[in-house]
C-alpha positions, 0 to 999 in steps of 0.5 A: 769069896770072903765076908767079914768076921761074922762069916767066914766065907771061903771056897776051896780052889779047884784041884785040875778038874774038880768042881768047888764043893764048899761055901761057908757063906749061911745067907741070914734071913734079915732084910738086906741090901747089896751095895756095888762097889767101882772095883780097883782104883782108876782113871775116872773112878777113885777114892771119891766112891768108897766114901759114898759106898762108906755112908751109903752102908751106914745109912742101910744099917740105920734103917734096919737092912743087913748091909753086904758090900760088894767090891774087890780093892784092898786099899778101900774102907768100904772093904775093911772087914767091920764096915759091913754086916757082910763084905764079898771080896769079888770083882764087880763083875756080873758073874760074880755078883749074880752068884752072890745075888742067888745065895743072898736073895736080897730085898735090893741093890744100890748101883748109884754109889760104885760109879760108872762100874756099878751103873753098867750092872744095872741092865743085867740087874733088870733084866733079871728082875732084881730090885734096883734101889732108887732110880729105875734102870729105864730112866738111868738108861735115859741119862746114860744114852746121849741120844735119848738124853738130847731127846729128853732135853728137847721135850722139856724145852731146855737148851743143849748143843745140837747133836745127831747119832752114827754107827760108822765114819760116813754118818758121823761125817754126815752128821758133823756138817749138820751140827757144824764143827768143831764137834764133840765125839763120844760113845755111850756109858763110858767112863772118865771121857773114854774115847771123847774127843774134839774134832775140827774137821772130816779128817780128824773125825773119821780118824777119832770114829775109827779108833772109837769103834776100834776099841768099842764096838757096835758103841752108839756114837753121839757127835755133839756141835762144841760150844767152844770159849764158854764157862762150864759149872755143874750141880750136884743134887738128890731127888726124893719124888717131891722135893728136890736139893741142891747140894751145891752149884760149881763153877769150873775154873777151866773152860769147857772141853776140859774133863770135869774130873780135870778141873778145878771147881769152886764152890759156890759158884763165884763169876755166875749171874744170879740168874744163870745159877737160878737158871741152872737150879731150874733146869736141874729140877725139871732133868730130876723131875722128867727121869723120876730121880731117886736119890743122887743125880750130877747135871754138866752145863755150860755157859755161853753169852749167858745162855745155859746149855745142858751137856750131859746128867749122870744119875748117880753119886759123882765124884764131886759128891764127897767134896761137897759134903765136907765142904759143906759138912753134912751127910748127903750120902747118908740122907740120899741112901735114906732117900733111895731106900724111901726112909726119908723124906728131904722136906722133913730134914734141915741142911745147914750150909756150913762153909766160910769162903769158898772150896775148891776141887783140886784134881791130882794128876800122877804125870811124875809116874807116867813121864811118857803120857801127853800132859795136855788136857782135854775131854778124855780125864787123866787125873787120878784123884782130887783133893780140897782147898779151903778159901776166905775169899776171891783175894786168894793168891792161889785162886787168883792164878788159877782164874789168871791162867784160864783167862789167858786161855779165853782170850787165846 
């Protein structure tokens, strides 16, 4: 392992069967918080989460804690030797993390800033009795488990696509015939829409389920009725247990069915009625309160015939959180981290959103490096990053071309 210039942490390489005997990482007596990064950049999880981790580390230090970073990507700012008080350049796997926790004995671990990789470790932390800073494991699990989340929406009387769960192809076919084709087939706890498929008949569904179970054995499969030809939008918010703050409402250019990471998203929404936007914000706050969120949440919506449906919720920083923070020039990640730590209340903070016009989140693709990859977009993410474009108004030629392409797609 390796730490920053304050504390060098090296292990001797093993020779034959010789055990490791040396450890130069000396834990301090300070209060300390560990931040989990997202590991190597890959589809579904990129540099956006590095931004989140960096601002989280700075907020932790401002609150008087020792900030400890665990990540293994040399291309990130969060792994710069002088960013955290202590850096462990280690794979973000449980075995490595547990050794660090045993040595450092932190006051808690933050999993909300490192994408799905960090979030997946929440269960192991919970089982070991390690404090998770922010939202509790059980409430995060409700959001991540597609079946439990749909049950919650039913209790809250929030519209959602009809769904069912299955563990085999035969069960999936039975569910699909109940909810009606087309259906969206997806597993729980996945990164970037991995193995998600839209299918239109029993034969396609059987192939999709067999493939899914082959690559992700024993996973619970959720079968959603797919809302075809509708608008998609999302909200990023912060909740501190009392006050819910909407960071931003983004409307997607592409229709529902294309992964949010591959969609062009416009901030603020440009074509949704005030009633639809207000309904989205109302549902978002209702969900945040029901899940007792502490910190960040991202909620995705589908709008059909002016009716708002909730598709999913992510109880963590999303890849759009840095986009919103930069567009509005507000340090949202700093604020959210202090909320997680219990060091700030939203009612005591004033937010002035500075945006003249609109900001568009543009997905970045690397198809030129992978010429044989299928370039058709769908529910499984294919972009490798994102950029931001500012426009003064909706007459901008770039925006008009994007919207024209969307309209042509919906009219088919």
